[in-house]
C-alpha positions in Angstrom: 131.8 86.1 125.0 133.2 88.0 122.0 132.5 85.1 119.6 129.0 84.6 121.0 128.2 88.4 120.5 129.6 88.3 117.0 127.5 85.3 116.1 124.4 87.0 117.5 125.2 90.1 115.6 125.5 88.1 112.3 122.2 86.3 112.9 120.5 89.6 113.4 122.1 90.9 110.3 120.7 88.0 108.2 117.2 88.5 109.7 117.3 92.2 109.1 118.5 91.8 105.5 115.8 89.1 104.8 113.0 91.2 106.3 114.0 94.4 104.5 114.2 92.6 101.1 110.7 91.1 101.7 109.3 94.6 102.5 111.1 96.3 99.6 109.8 93.6 97.2 106.3 93.8 98.6 104.9 95.6 95.5 106.0 92.7 93.3 104.8 90.0 95.8 101.4 91.7 95.9 100.7 90.9 92.3 98.3 88.0 91.6 97.3 86.1 88.6 94.9 87.3 86.0 94.7 90.4 83.8 94.7 94.0 84.4 94.6 97.4 82.8 97.9 98.8 84.1 96.2 101.1 86.6 97.4 99.3 89.7 99.1 96.4 91.2 97.6 93.3 92.8 94.8 91.3 91.5 96.6 91.0 88.2 100.0 91.2 86.6 99.4 94.7 85.3 102.7 96.4 86.3 106.2 95.3 85.3 109.8 96.5 85.8 109.6 98.7 82.7 106.6 100.6 84.1 108.4 101.2 87.4 111.5 102.3 85.5 109.4 104.8 83.5 107.9 106.1 86.7 111.3 106.8 88.1 112.1 109.1 85.2 109.4 111.6 86.4 110.5 115.0 87.7 109.9 114.4 91.4 112.1 111.2 91.4 114.8 112.8 89.3 114.9 115.8 91.7 114.9 113.5 94.7 117.7 111.4 93.3 119.8 114.4 92.5 119.3 115.8 96.0 120.3 112.4 97.6 123.3 112.3 95.3 124.3 115.8 96.4 124.1 114.6 100.0 126.2 111.6 99.3 128.9 113.7 97.6 129.0 116.3 100.4 129.3 113.5 103.0 131.9 111.7 101.0 134.0 114.9 100.6 133.4 116.0 104.2 132.0 119.3 103.0 129.1 119.6 105.4 128.5 121.0 108.8 125.5 121.5 110.9 124.6 125.0 109.6 124.9 123.9 106.0 122.9 120.8 106.8 120.1 123.0 108.3 120.0 125.2 105.2 119.7 122.1 103.0 116.9 120.7 105.1 115.0 123.9 104.6 115.4 123.4 100.8 114.2 119.8 101.1 111.1 120.9 103.1 110.2 123.6 100.6 111.0 121.6 97.5 109.4 118.3 98.4 106.8 119.5 100.9 105.6 123.0 100.4 105.8 122.9 96.6 104.2 119.5 96.6 106.8 117.9 94.3 107.3 114.7 96.2 104.3 114.1 98.5 102.1 112.1 96.1 102.0 109.4 96.9 103.3 109.9 100.5 106.3 107.8 101.5 104.3 106.3 104.4 101.5 105.1 102.1 104.1 103.7 99.7 105.4 101.4 102.4 102.2 100.6 104.2 99.9 99.9 101.3 102.0 97.1 99.6 102.0 95.3 103.0 98.3 95.8 103.3 97.9 94.4 99.7 100.0 91.4 100.6 97.8 90.6 103.6 94.4 91.3 102.0 95.1 90.4 98.3 94.3 94.0 97.5 95.7 96.4 94.9 98.7 98.6 94.9 99.1 101.5 92.4 102.0 101.9 90.1 102.9 105.3 91.8 103.2 103.6 95.2 105.2 100.7 93.8 107.5 103.2 92.2 107.9 105.2 95.4 108.7 102.0 97.3 111.4 101.1 94.8 112.8 104.6 95.0 113.0 104.6 98.8 114.5 101.2 98.8 117.1 101.9 96.1 118.4 105.1 97.7 118.6 103.3 101.1 120.7 100.5 99.6 123.0 103.0 97.9 123.6 105.0 101.1 122.3 104.7 104.6 119.1 106.7 105.0 119.7 108.7 101.8 115.9 109.0 101.4 114.9 109.7 105.0 117.9 112.0 105.6 118.0 113.9 102.3 114.6 113.7 100.6 111.8 113.3 103.1 110.1 116.6 103.8 108.7 115.7 107.2 112.0 114.4 108.4 113.6 117.6 107.3 110.9 119.6 109.2 111.6 117.8 112.4 115.4 118.3 112.0 114.9 122.1 111.4 112.7 122.4 114.5 115.4 120.4 116.5 117.8 123.3 116.0 115.6 125.5 118.2 117.3 125.7 121.7 115.5 123.5 124.2 114.5 125.0 127.6 117.5 124.8 129.9 119.5 123.6 126.9 118.4 120.0 127.6 118.2 117.8 124.5 117.2 114.2 124.9 118.6 111.1 123.2 116.1 108.3 123.5 117.6 104.8 124.2 117.3 103.0 120.8 116.0 99.8 122.3 113.0 101.7 123.7 112.3 103.9 120.6 112.7 101.0 118.2 110.7 98.7 120.4 107.8 101.2 120.3 108.2 101.6 116.5 108.2 97.8 115.9 105.2 97.4 118.3 103.2 100.0 116.3 104.0 98.2 113.1 103.0 94.8 114.5 99.7 96.3 115.9 99.0 97.8 112.4 99.7 94.4 110.8 97.3 92.7 113.1 94.7 95.4 112.3 95.2 94.8 108.6 94.8 91.0 108.9 91.7 91.3 111.2 89.9 94.4 109.7 91.6 95.2 106.4 92.6 98.7 107.6 96.0 99.7 108.9 96.7 101.8 112.0 98.9 104.4 110.2 96.3 105.6 107.7 93.1 105.0 109.6 91.7 108.5 109.8 95.3 109.5 109.2 96.0 109.4 113.0 99.6 108.5 112.4 100.1 109.9 108.9 101.6 113.4 109.1 102.5 113.3 105.4 98.9 114.4 104.8 100.2 117.8 105.9 101.8 118.2 102.5 98.4 117.6 100.8 97.2 120.7 102.7 94.8 118.6 104.8 94.3 120.4 108.1 92.0 118.1 110.0 91.9 118.2 113.8 93.6 114.8 114.3 96.3 115.7 111.8 96.9 119.1 113.5 97.2 117.5 116.9 99.7 114.8 115.6 101.9 117.3 113.7 101.8 119.8 116.6 102.8 117.1 119.1 105.6 115.9 116.9 107.0 119.4 116.3 106.9 120.2 120.1 108.7 116.9 120.7 111.2 117.7 118.0 112.5 120.7 120.0 113.8 118.1 122.6 114.3 114.9 120.6 115.9 114.5 117.2 113.4 113.2 114.6 110.9 111.7 117.2 108.4 110.5 114.6 111.1 108.8 112.6 112.5 106.9 115.6 109.2 106.2 117.4 106.5 105.7 114.7 107.4 105.9 111.0 107.2 102.6 109.1 109.5 104.1 106.4 112.1 104.7 109.1 111.7 101.1 110.2 112.2 99.8 106.6 115.2 102.0 105.9 116.8 101.1 109.3 116.6 97.5 108.1 118.1 98.4 104.8 121.0 100.1 106.5 122.3 96.6 107.1 123.0 96.3 103.4 123.7 100.0 102.5 126.8 100.4 100.4 127.8 103.8 101.8 127.4 104.4 105.5 129.3 106.2 108.4 132.4 104.2 109.1 135.1 104.5 111.8 138.9 104.2 111.3 139.9 102.8 114.7 143.6 103.5 114.1 142.8 107.3 113.9 140.2 107.3 116.7 141.6 108.6 120.0 138.3 107.9 121.9 137.7 111.6 122.7 134.0 111.0 122.2 133.4 114.5 120.8 131.4 113.0 117.9 129.0 111.4 120.5 128.6 114.6 122.4 127.9 116.8 119.3 125.7 114.4 117.2 122.0 114.9 117.7 121.2 111.2 117.2 122.0 108.1 119.3 123.7 106.2 116.5 127.2 107.6 116.8 127.8 105.9 120.2 126.9 102.6 118.7 129.1 103.2 115.7 132.1 104.0 117.9 131.5 101.1 120.2 131.0 98.7 117.3 127.5 97.7 118.2 124.2 97.3 116.3 123.5 100.9 115.2 120.3 102.9 115.6 119.0 104.8 112.6 121.8 107.0 111.1 120.2 109.9 109.1 123.5 110.7 107.3 123.5 114.3 108.6 127.3 114.4 108.7 127.5 116.2 112.1 129.6 113.5 113.7 132.0 113.4 110.7 132.5 117.2 110.8 133.0 117.1 114.6 135.8 114.4 114.6 139.1 116.2 115.1 141.1 113.2 113.9 139.1 112.4 110.7 138.3 109.0 112.1 134.7 109.0 110.8 133.9 109.0 107.2 130.9 108.3 104.9 132.5 105.5 102.9 131.9 102.0 101.4 131.2 99.5 104.1 133.2 96.3 104.5 131.9 93.4 106.6 133.4 93.4 110.1 135.4 96.5 109.4 133.7 98.6 112.1 133.5 96.1 114.9 135.3 96.8 118.0 137.9 94.2 119.0 137.8 92.8 122.5 
């Protein structure tokens, strides 16, 4: 049974890696033959690696990269607890949301539009291609470094989650259910793109809360953001787990992330304190050596472990699996 589960685990790993690489490379795949004026991507080879590299040197990407690097260092040095994390999330929200440093283009559009371009032979702008590369690169360096340390809407949800829930009851959604919903929304959106040319996420912005940072306060957006924030009191990052295509992409990329939360089984005494304290459902899977849900690299489980068994370190194949 153990060998069968391990084989299934490996096959799923290969599938996740292949799919994540296809999605990350979508801006390049969206290019077609012919000329172009350099204003976009698709319908002509008008954007190259040099153009994307130049785009990554802009202020917003430098600041985002520095903040992600800061998070990586703090996690590596075990210098972060939940209060420090909350303070840093406030800085992320203000810097990349309120001050409108990072929101153009929105992360959601940067992931969805290249896929739409692939399906419809449309165009993808250089800015969105650059954002896609930025998200993918950070996610490969460290698990969820973009979502967990740069995304302003993710930060806002995490801040709201610190509000005590009525009766003190926080909910951890079963990952099979939340991820099933997220994948289903993505598939429905893909079907819409193929059949109508429009995607579900950005159609009237019904599932695009990142428009909040463009100071667009339409009724549909207000209802969506309000619902997410209310849910965030009870559930950790509900939009990320249930809806966000960026979250889906970066979850796939966790399979090849260089740095991620690791467990030293020789130090672990199975006290389960990390599972009780952590706001997310991923820690239980990490401890049990199973396919993990999204880990947003918050560091709470690492700080909670009394034995120092958890660390944000370089991943080695098979190192975290639980022996039978």
